[in-house]
C-alpha positions as a Markdown table, in Angstrom:
| # | Residue | x | y | z |
|---|---|---|---|---|
| 1 | Unk | -21.2 | -18.2 | 38.0 |
| 2 | Unk | -21.3 | -20.8 | 35.2 |
| 3 | Unk | -22.5 | -18.8 | 32.3 |
| 4 | Unk | -22.8 | -20.6 | 29.0 |
| 5 | Unk | -23.8 | -19.5 | 25.5 |
| 6 | Unk | -23.5 | -16.1 | 23.8 |
| 7 | Unk | -23.2 | -12.8 | 25.6 |
| 8 | Unk | -23.1 | -9.2 | 24.5 |
| 9 | Unk | -21.2 | -6.2 | 26.0 |
| 10 | Unk | -22.7 | -2.8 | 25.8 |
| 11 | Unk | -21.2 | 0.6 | 26.4 |
| 12 | Unk | -22.8 | 4.0 | 26.9 |
| 13 | Unk | -20.0 | 6.6 | 26.7 |
| 14 | Unk | -21.0 | 10.0 | 28.1 |
| 15 | Unk | -19.2 | 13.2 | 29.0 |
| 16 | Unk | -18.7 | 12.2 | 32.6 |
| 17 | Unk | -19.4 | 8.4 | 32.8 |
| 18 | Unk | -19.0 | 5.2 | 30.9 |
| 19 | Unk | -21.9 | 2.9 | 31.7 |
| 20 | Unk | -21.3 | -0.7 | 30.6 |
| 21 | Unk | -22.7 | -4.2 | 31.1 |
| 22 | Unk | -22.7 | -7.7 | 29.9 |
| 23 | Unk | -25.9 | -9.6 | 29.2 |
| 24 | Unk | -26.7 | -13.2 | 28.2 |
| 25 | Unk | -28.8 | -14.4 | 25.3 |
| 26 | Unk | -31.9 | -14.0 | 27.4 |
| 27 | Unk | -31.2 | -10.4 | 28.2 |
| 28 | Unk | -30.2 | -11.0 | 31.8 |
| 29 | Unk | -27.6 | -8.6 | 33.0 |
| 30 | Unk | -24.6 | -10.7 | 34.2 |
| 31 | Unk | -22.5 | -7.7 | 35.4 |
| 32 | Unk | -22.4 | -3.9 | 35.0 |
| 33 | Unk | -19.9 | -1.1 | 35.7 |
| 34 | Unk | -20.2 | 2.6 | 35.9 |
| 35 | Unk | -16.8 | 4.4 | 35.6 |
| 36 | Unk | -15.8 | 8.0 | 35.2 |
| 37 | Unk | -15.0 | 8.9 | 31.5 |
| 38 | Unk | -12.2 | 11.3 | 32.5 |
| 39 | Unk | -12.6 | 13.0 | 29.1 |
| 40 | Unk | -10.1 | 15.7 | 30.2 |
| 41 | Unk | -7.3 | 13.0 | 29.8 |
| 42 | Unk | -7.8 | 12.9 | 26.0 |
| 43 | Unk | -8.9 | 10.4 | 23.4 |
| 44 | Unk | -6.2 | 7.9 | 23.8 |
| 45 | Unk | -6.8 | 7.6 | 27.5 |
| 46 | Unk | -10.5 | 7.1 | 26.8 |
| 47 | Unk | -9.8 | 4.3 | 24.4 |
| 48 | Unk | -7.6 | 2.7 | 27.0 |
| 49 | Unk | -10.4 | 2.9 | 29.6 |
| 50 | Unk | -12.8 | 1.3 | 27.2 |
| 51 | Unk | -10.3 | -1.5 | 26.6 |
| 52 | Unk | -9.9 | -2.0 | 30.4 |
| 53 | Unk | -13.7 | -2.0 | 30.9 |
| 54 | Unk | -14.2 | -4.5 | 28.1 |
| 55 | Unk | -11.5 | -6.9 | 29.6 |
| 56 | Unk | -13.1 | -6.6 | 33.0 |
| 57 | Unk | -16.5 | -7.5 | 31.6 |
| 58 | Unk | -15.1 | -10.4 | 29.5 |
| 59 | Unk | -14.0 | -12.0 | 32.8 |
| 60 | Unk | -17.7 | -12.3 | 33.7 |
| 61 | Unk | -18.7 | -13.9 | 30.4 |
| 62 | Unk | -16.7 | -17.1 | 31.2 |
| 63 | Unk | -16.9 | -17.3 | 35.0 |
């Protein structure tokens, strides 16, 4: 993909889904994900999901 420059990761955490994406400095969406929140698994599980999503998106910032 060859992305250079600064990027930003955004997360919208809802009761049923976590919508996330990574954009470049021009505001172009490089990649996005929509994953179940699984709120019934508790707060620690939610934080782990957020970490996993962030790591997934970080891969697209340097590819």
